[in-house]
Wavefront OBJ file of the C-alpha trace (Angstrom):
o trace
v -25.892 71.721 28.909
v -25.923 71.485 25.128
v -26.995 68.350 23.289
v -25.152 66.509 20.542
v -28.032 67.288 18.207
v -26.735 70.846 18.016
v -23.546 69.520 16.496
v -25.385 67.143 14.228
v -27.258 70.182 12.945
v -23.974 71.988 12.376
v -22.771 69.053 10.293
v -25.695 69.654 7.942
v -24.445 73.179 7.424
v -20.824 72.383 6.601
v -20.899 73.792 3.007
v -20.752 77.284 4.568
v -17.234 76.556 5.710
v -15.515 77.581 2.490
v -14.689 81.214 1.835
v -17.739 82.816 0.282
v -19.129 81.122 -2.803
v -16.353 80.129 -5.178
v -17.240 76.573 -6.082
v -16.941 74.289 -9.075
v -20.741 74.432 -9.403
v -20.538 78.175 -10.118
v -17.884 77.618 -12.780
v -20.130 75.106 -14.544
v -23.264 77.220 -14.114
v -21.671 80.260 -15.790
v -20.069 78.190 -18.570
v -23.232 76.571 -19.896
v -25.268 78.158 -22.687
v -28.588 76.752 -23.850
v -30.851 77.396 -26.889
v -31.456 81.115 -26.915
v -32.377 84.090 -29.039
v -35.364 84.930 -31.212
v -38.468 82.791 -31.551
v -37.267 81.633 -34.975
v -33.953 80.339 -33.624
v -35.663 78.749 -30.624
v -38.319 77.149 -32.833
v -35.654 75.130 -34.686
v -33.970 73.965 -31.470
v -31.144 76.499 -31.727
v -29.693 74.710 -34.790
v -28.754 77.955 -36.503
v -25.007 77.798 -37.230
v -25.544 77.241 -40.976
v -28.913 78.974 -41.434
v -28.130 82.672 -41.033
v -30.213 85.817 -41.491
v -31.635 85.712 -37.945
v -30.393 87.804 -35.039
v -30.632 84.894 -32.599
v -28.020 82.986 -34.598
v -25.294 85.522 -33.761
v -24.617 83.726 -30.474
v -23.693 80.577 -32.388
v -22.236 81.831 -35.686
v -21.806 85.537 -36.555
v -21.283 84.665 -40.227
v -25.068 84.510 -40.471
v -25.098 88.317 -40.387
v -23.738 88.241 -43.941
v -26.929 86.611 -45.216
v -29.192 89.546 -44.342
v -30.656 91.175 -47.447
v -32.355 94.085 -45.649
v -32.035 95.960 -42.398
v -34.310 94.965 -39.531
v -35.126 95.479 -35.881
v -36.609 92.792 -33.661
v -37.762 92.407 -30.061
v -38.405 89.114 -28.229
v -40.133 89.148 -24.840
v -40.781 85.830 -23.123
v -42.205 83.981 -20.157
v -40.351 81.163 -18.398
v -41.385 78.717 -15.685
v -39.400 76.149 -13.714
v -40.940 73.167 -11.899
v -38.650 71.168 -9.621
v -39.002 67.840 -7.835
v -36.440 67.256 -5.082
v -35.835 63.679 -3.950
v -34.137 63.628 -0.550
v -33.837 60.816 1.993
v -36.805 58.924 0.582
v -39.118 61.932 0.205
v -40.291 63.936 -2.834
v -41.067 67.659 -2.699
v -42.103 69.980 -5.515
v -41.785 73.722 -6.090
v -41.970 76.183 -8.962
v -40.864 79.629 -10.083
v -41.845 81.839 -13.040
v -40.450 85.018 -14.547
v -40.791 87.414 -17.451
v -37.684 88.050 -19.530
v -36.343 89.730 -22.635
v -35.056 86.884 -24.758
v -33.597 89.040 -27.515
v -33.400 92.535 -28.928
v -31.470 93.261 -32.074
v -30.817 95.770 -34.829
v -29.239 94.793 -38.153
v -28.047 97.461 -40.592
v -27.535 95.922 -44.017
v -25.636 97.527 -46.887
v -26.575 94.983 -49.538
v -26.439 96.436 -53.048
v -27.956 94.979 -56.233
v -25.490 92.752 -58.088
v -25.678 94.889 -61.250
v -24.563 97.898 -59.208
v -21.735 96.194 -57.387
v -18.626 95.252 -59.409
v -16.906 93.860 -56.279
v -17.204 90.139 -55.427
v -18.081 91.266 -51.895
v -21.814 91.761 -52.042
v -22.091 94.134 -49.104
v -21.849 93.735 -45.368
v -24.183 94.033 -42.410
v -23.638 95.335 -38.904
v -25.657 93.895 -36.027
v -25.876 94.801 -32.385
v -28.196 93.910 -29.555
v -28.637 91.304 -26.848
v -29.611 87.676 -26.344
v -30.400 86.029 -23.026
v -28.161 82.958 -22.878
v -29.060 81.515 -19.478
v -31.923 81.551 -16.975
v -31.079 80.730 -13.344
v -34.567 81.191 -11.855
v -35.439 78.165 -9.749
v -36.983 77.220 -6.401
v -36.070 74.001 -4.596
v -37.402 72.651 -1.300
v -37.376 69.428 0.651
v -38.315 68.130 4.105
v -36.852 64.860 5.365
v -35.185 63.046 8.256
v -31.620 62.121 7.269
v -30.244 58.875 8.719
v -27.751 59.204 11.562
v -24.359 57.850 10.528
v -21.200 57.416 12.602
v -19.293 59.417 10.006
v -21.174 62.518 11.064
v -19.554 62.333 14.507
v -16.135 62.140 12.870
v -16.972 65.134 10.686
v -18.034 67.103 13.752
v -14.675 66.594 15.402
v -12.989 68.453 12.535
v -12.709 72.183 11.960
v -15.946 73.533 10.443
v -14.389 76.464 8.641
v -14.011 80.055 9.789
v -17.459 81.435 8.903
v -19.595 78.591 10.171
v -17.324 78.002 13.153
v -17.812 81.575 14.372
v -21.558 81.523 13.704
v -22.048 78.280 15.611
v -20.013 79.518 18.571
v -21.774 82.887 18.775
v -25.174 81.196 18.541
v -24.224 79.069 21.594
v -24.139 75.835 19.607
v -20.479 74.860 20.003
v -17.787 75.276 22.633
v -14.098 76.036 22.406
v -10.892 75.339 24.253
v -7.260 75.974 23.444
v -7.467 73.597 20.494
v -10.497 75.240 18.938
v -14.100 74.092 18.575
v -14.906 70.703 20.085
v -17.721 68.360 21.038
v -17.796 67.540 24.769
v -17.311 63.819 25.425
v -20.333 63.575 27.694
v -22.742 64.646 24.960
v -24.740 61.681 23.746
v -26.979 61.590 20.714
v -30.645 60.933 21.423
v -32.003 60.783 17.872
v -32.116 62.410 14.485
v -33.341 65.815 13.372
v -35.988 66.751 10.835
v -34.251 68.767 8.139
v -35.958 71.330 5.931
v -34.328 73.451 3.260
v -35.616 76.042 0.815
v -33.334 77.315 -1.950
v -34.348 80.330 -4.036
v -32.279 81.085 -7.121
v -32.809 83.893 -9.598
v -30.997 85.788 -12.296
v -29.549 85.011 -15.689
v -26.897 85.778 -18.280
v -27.342 88.255 -21.115
v -24.881 88.662 -23.966
v -24.575 92.029 -25.709
v -23.182 91.472 -29.199
v -21.522 93.681 -31.790
v -21.181 91.745 -35.044
v -20.252 92.201 -38.682
v -20.756 89.810 -41.590
v -20.115 89.950 -45.321
v -20.843 87.849 -48.405
v -18.312 86.803 -51.020
v -20.114 86.067 -54.313
v -23.061 84.733 -52.258
v -20.994 81.587 -51.727
v -18.866 82.316 -48.693
v -20.087 84.287 -45.688
v -17.638 85.481 -43.059
v -18.485 87.146 -39.759
v -17.082 88.120 -36.400
v -18.534 89.322 -33.125
v -17.516 90.719 -29.781
v -19.741 89.681 -26.882
v -20.125 91.436 -23.542
v -21.655 88.996 -21.048
v -23.583 90.358 -18.069
v -24.213 87.823 -15.304
v -26.484 88.255 -12.309
v -27.060 85.330 -9.993
v -28.464 85.422 -6.495
v -29.315 82.569 -4.188
v -30.876 82.392 -0.737
v -30.696 79.132 1.161
v -32.668 78.652 4.381
v -31.939 75.395 6.185
v -33.804 74.407 9.350
v -33.032 71.478 11.666
v -35.785 70.627 14.153
v -35.739 68.223 17.091
v -38.991 66.225 16.793
v -38.622 64.754 20.298
v -40.949 66.348 22.879
v -38.995 67.959 25.751
v -40.723 65.674 28.262
v -39.283 62.627 26.501
v -35.795 64.087 26.170
v -34.871 65.574 29.541
v -31.185 65.952 28.660
v -31.822 67.530 25.288
v -32.993 71.122 25.291
v -32.519 71.767 21.603
v -35.597 73.035 19.760
v -34.578 74.189 16.291
v -31.773 75.727 14.289
v -32.012 77.917 11.187
v -29.130 78.856 8.907
v -29.754 81.462 6.228
v -27.084 82.062 3.580
v -27.271 84.587 0.760
v -25.001 85.157 -2.202
v -25.389 87.862 -4.841
v -23.007 87.493 -7.800
v -22.515 90.233 -10.366
v -20.120 89.641 -13.250
v -19.123 91.235 -16.534
v -17.236 89.262 -19.161
v -16.008 89.442 -22.736
v -15.542 86.970 -25.561
v -14.987 86.956 -29.322
v -16.390 84.761 -32.096
v -15.384 84.071 -35.676
v -17.497 82.092 -38.117
v -17.985 81.095 -41.735
v -20.854 79.730 -43.791
v -20.101 78.135 -47.153
v -22.784 77.497 -49.754
v -21.414 75.060 -52.365
v -24.861 74.791 -53.978
v -28.189 76.541 -53.564
v -29.357 73.575 -51.500
v -26.520 73.048 -49.008
v -24.989 75.412 -46.464
v -22.085 74.434 -44.204
v -21.290 76.494 -41.106
v -18.441 76.556 -38.597
v -17.504 78.900 -35.762
v -15.253 79.213 -32.745
v -15.639 81.249 -29.586
v -12.830 82.280 -27.281
v -13.074 81.616 -23.549
v -15.239 84.196 -21.772
v -13.215 86.122 -19.204
v -15.397 87.583 -16.449
v -14.698 89.863 -13.506
v -16.876 88.838 -10.563
v -18.048 90.508 -7.339
v -19.750 88.170 -4.889
v -21.635 89.534 -1.868
v -22.033 86.828 0.776
v -23.857 86.950 4.100
v -25.096 84.432 6.661
v -27.052 84.239 9.883
v -27.672 81.458 12.370
v -30.427 81.214 14.981
v -31.048 78.468 17.527
v -33.937 77.959 19.957
v -34.062 75.667 22.969
v -36.722 73.838 24.945
v -36.239 75.624 28.230
v -32.962 77.375 29.030
v -29.266 76.605 28.850
v -26.459 77.892 31.024
v -23.911 80.313 29.585
v -21.120 82.455 31.039
v -23.582 85.357 31.129
v -26.459 83.467 32.736
v -29.246 81.461 31.133
v -30.937 81.838 27.770
v -33.472 80.070 25.584
v -32.006 81.050 22.210
v -28.837 81.925 20.331
v -28.327 84.323 17.434
v -25.329 85.112 15.235
v -24.787 87.063 12.012
v -22.060 87.253 9.414
v -22.496 90.702 7.829
v -22.647 90.752 4.046
v -19.213 91.358 2.505
v -17.904 91.681 -1.051
v -15.194 89.510 -2.526
v -13.707 89.790 -6.035
v -12.312 87.149 -8.351
v -12.445 86.098 -12.018
v -13.984 83.212 -13.936
v -12.759 82.036 -17.326
v -15.267 79.812 -19.113
v -14.107 77.324 -21.759
v -13.514 77.624 -25.495
v -16.373 76.505 -27.791
v -16.380 75.152 -31.341
v -19.478 74.588 -33.470
v -20.127 73.000 -36.837
v -23.376 72.616 -38.708
v -25.147 71.992 -41.973
v -28.434 73.218 -43.438
v -30.345 71.812 -46.386
v -32.629 74.325 -48.104
v -35.538 72.681 -49.934
v -36.321 75.416 -52.434
v -39.050 77.707 -51.151
v -40.560 74.949 -49.021
v -38.254 75.368 -46.026
v -35.060 73.880 -44.630
v -33.548 71.319 -42.265
v -30.520 72.086 -40.088
v -28.232 70.361 -37.588
v -25.434 71.569 -35.270
v -22.776 69.944 -33.121
v -21.028 72.020 -30.435
v -17.929 70.998 -28.457
v -17.211 72.403 -24.979
v -14.689 71.162 -22.397
v -16.170 72.248 -19.064
v -13.098 70.973 -17.226
v -11.156 73.948 -18.647
v -13.114 76.566 -16.679
v -10.958 78.387 -14.122
v -11.186 80.772 -11.183
v -8.584 83.508 -10.883
v -7.572 86.434 -8.695
v -8.826 89.881 -9.719
v -5.949 92.317 -9.270
v -7.831 95.234 -10.860
v -9.926 95.986 -7.764
v -9.309 96.983 -4.162
v -11.886 94.465 -2.926
v -10.550 91.469 -1.014
v -10.039 88.220 -2.892
v -10.205 84.532 -1.985
v -7.409 83.085 0.113
v -6.790 80.023 -2.047
v -8.465 79.085 -5.332
v -6.496 75.886 -5.927
v -9.098 73.615 -4.254
v -11.913 75.017 -6.428
v -9.854 74.737 -9.634
v -8.764 71.205 -8.745
v -12.421 70.328 -8.177
v -13.289 71.631 -11.665
v -10.605 69.422 -13.231
v -11.659 66.404 -11.182
v -15.420 66.706 -11.752
v -15.984 67.983 -15.284
v -15.207 66.793 -18.775
v -15.827 67.723 -22.385
v -19.314 67.375 -23.823
v -20.938 67.559 -27.243
v -24.214 69.438 -27.622
v -26.402 68.392 -30.546
v -29.180 70.471 -32.105
v -31.526 69.666 -35.015
v -34.476 71.575 -36.412
v -36.421 72.601 -39.438
v -38.819 75.104 -40.933
v -41.774 74.507 -43.246
v -42.940 77.412 -45.397
v -46.619 77.674 -46.349
v -46.995 80.896 -48.336
v -46.596 83.652 -45.710
v -46.769 81.211 -42.788
v -43.962 79.254 -41.113
v -44.041 76.110 -38.986
v -40.973 75.035 -37.019
v -39.804 72.217 -34.773
v -36.536 71.208 -33.176
v -34.691 69.119 -30.613
v -31.454 69.665 -28.692
v -29.433 67.329 -26.491
v -26.795 68.862 -24.230
v -24.262 66.299 -23.022
v -23.533 65.461 -19.386
v -20.585 67.641 -18.269
v -19.702 65.384 -15.290
v -17.038 62.676 -15.291
v -18.924 60.652 -12.671
v -22.144 59.625 -14.375
v -23.135 57.004 -11.783
v -24.988 59.497 -9.555
v -27.385 60.713 -12.253
v -27.652 61.480 -15.939
v -27.149 65.230 -15.996
v -27.573 65.725 -19.711
v -30.463 67.957 -20.782
v -33.022 67.637 -23.547
v -34.910 70.481 -25.236
v -38.055 70.036 -27.321
v -39.099 73.054 -29.367
v -41.893 74.134 -31.672
v -42.883 77.419 -33.286
v -44.838 79.265 -35.924
v -44.446 82.503 -37.805
v -45.956 85.021 -40.185
v -43.840 86.843 -42.806
v -44.952 89.992 -44.618
v -42.973 92.348 -46.813
v -41.937 94.692 -44.009
v -43.043 92.824 -40.884
v -42.686 89.409 -39.251
v -44.138 87.813 -36.147
v -42.864 84.543 -34.628
v -43.729 82.496 -31.565
v -41.878 79.548 -30.035
v -42.216 77.216 -27.087
v -39.317 75.328 -25.494
v -39.746 72.467 -23.045
v -36.622 71.197 -21.307
v -35.902 68.483 -18.772
v -32.783 67.700 -16.777
v -31.459 66.533 -13.427
v -29.071 68.018 -10.895
v -27.434 66.526 -7.798
v -27.128 68.733 -4.718
v -25.080 67.907 -1.610
v -26.502 69.548 1.534
v -23.485 68.518 3.627
v -20.403 66.338 3.363
v -19.091 63.416 5.401
v -15.584 61.986 5.621
v -16.877 58.788 4.054
v -17.874 60.082 0.632
v -20.033 57.024 -0.068
v -22.319 58.042 2.817
v -22.533 61.719 1.897
v -26.240 62.423 1.314
v -27.352 63.774 -2.025
v -30.528 65.481 -3.158
v -31.578 64.771 -6.748
v -33.398 67.679 -8.384
v -35.462 67.075 -11.526
v -36.121 70.385 -13.258
v -38.759 70.748 -15.984
v -38.839 74.137 -17.701
v -41.114 75.737 -20.260
v -40.353 78.985 -22.058
v -42.586 80.901 -24.462
v -41.009 83.590 -26.658
v -42.694 86.044 -29.022
v -40.635 87.933 -31.609
v -41.877 90.956 -33.520
v -39.697 92.442 -36.243
v -39.732 95.215 -38.831
v -37.681 95.375 -42.025
v -36.498 98.630 -43.568
l 1 2 3 4 5 6 7 8 9 10 11 12 13 14 15 16 17 18 19 20 21 22 23 24 25 26 27 28 29 30 31 32 33 34 35 36 37 38 39 40 41 42 43 44 45 46 47 48 49 50 51 52 53 54 55 56 57 58 59 60 61 62 63 64 65 66 67 68 69 70 71 72 73 74 75 76 77 78 79 80 81 82 83 84 85 86 87 88 89 90 91 92 93 94 95 96 97 98 99 100 101 102 103 104 105 106 107 108 109 110 111 112 113 114 115 116 117 118 119 120 121 122 123 124 125 126 127 128 129 130 131 132 133 134 135 136 137 138 139 140 141 142 143 144 145 146 147 148 149 150 151 152 153 154 155 156 157 158 159 160 161 162 163 164 165 166 167 168 169 170 171 172 173 174 175 176 177 178 179 180 181 182 183 184 185 186 187 188 189 190 191 192 193 194 195 196 197 198 199 200 201 202 203 204 205 206 207 208 209 210 211 212 213 214 215 216 217 218 219 220 221 222 223 224 225 226 227 228 229 230 231 232 233 234 235 236 237 238 239 240 241 242 243 244 245 246 247 248 249 250 251 252 253 254 255 256 257 258 259 260 261 262 263 264 265 266 267 268 269 270 271 272 273 274 275 276 277 278 279 280 281 282 283 284 285 286 287 288 289 290 291 292 293 294 295 296 297 298 299 300 301 302 303 304 305 306 307 308 309 310 311 312 313 314 315 316 317 318 319 320 321 322 323 324 325 326 327 328 329 330 331 332 333 334 335 336 337 338 339 340 341 342 343 344 345 346 347 348 349 350 351 352 353 354 355 356 357 358 359 360 361 362 363 364 365 366 367 368 369 370 371 372 373 374 375 376 377 378 379 380 381 382 383 384 385 386 387 388 389 390 391 392 393 394 395 396 397 398 399 400 401 402 403 404 405 406 407 408 409 410 411 412 413 414 415 416 417 418 419 420 421 422 423 424 425 426 427 428 429 430 431 432 433 434 435 436 437 438 439 440 441 442 443 444 445 446 447 448 449 450 451 452 453 454 455 456 457 458 459 460 461 462 463 464 465 466 467 468 469 470 471 472 473 474 475 476 477 478 479 480 481 482 483 484 485 486 487 488 489 490 491 492 493 494 495 496 497 498
């Protein structure tokens, strides 16, 4: 006879009940961009909308392409590490993950002509193309704890668990069915709580391939535009284990030993956006920048799979005899849909202090509540049954946010010193659970020669996330795991001018 603990364990796994992985969390994850690009742009905290003449600034304001005086090629490899602390049910667990990445690669072809050879007020344009990594998803999270047993869990167990999890639980001999579907037998009594362990492995990132053009009008007004192709790769593996800590001798009616649910999701997406920007220089000291970016429309293919294994202390009776374990698999399948990320608007100012350096500041507006899932009619792959719940969740959870960036550069002959700070606003409407804004502290240095430059930058960031391992009918009792994520990224940029 099965024990109620099996069903308690199933309650922990309820997030698998929705169809594949379309969730409001994905919409937010793919809509956020953080300081990115070359070591120079990173060194000043990403505050580049009014600075120009750096390939990393194309992501923010393509008008900066018009400030290039010479052609150049640059390459920016980097190393990133993530250190997480998960606080769950009174416990704290740490984990980490590191990865190598290409932060930026760009080529700028400038057609700047000497003023005495150019009768036109347009001083000559520049083409730029290459890539910038705009997001890094690499992260490991783990926790081990004993969640409290609440009456609401029993109510949740009496409801439908969702097609995928429902079938897995039944095939793994965890639940039973009658004419009304899955149910919990009335004679099952709970004998205690389970020890829950979960390990979440996330990896991947977003890379934007840009094609940009910028021009200069009398070295006062710079205008630029860009088309961005966004490549997204995000994979996650979640392994959740529920273990009965009660020895079999002390729990004669409970034969449950452990349960392990493994879910995997591999998301591949390709999107497109467009940007238009201007930089105005009223004096040699002041530069004012502004840009807008259209929503990014992405076509997504999500490959989802799951498996569920259960072990028992002793054997249980089934229609086919007795067994000491149960095993079920949901074969990996593809599903297609679209994601449209929100519109962005950025404004900034830079103050150039002669040949001594500059100070810059940006403000960026993004309304994360405008992200949307859609149906992809361009493919023969199956699509989600109903996206309204996910889109309603986006509207209910997220709001607009303002991202602030400040930075500066000090010039000492051929050397450069840089520092910056960025604050990315909390995108959530409900701020009582945690402050989910993020702060970035940056520093860098550089060397400039006539035909060569070398820059290095370090970025330290800190932020919090809130993860829900399962849901209860009483939302106030739904457990939440708070994840503090500290990241450090080092980027080296080497460039040649020609």
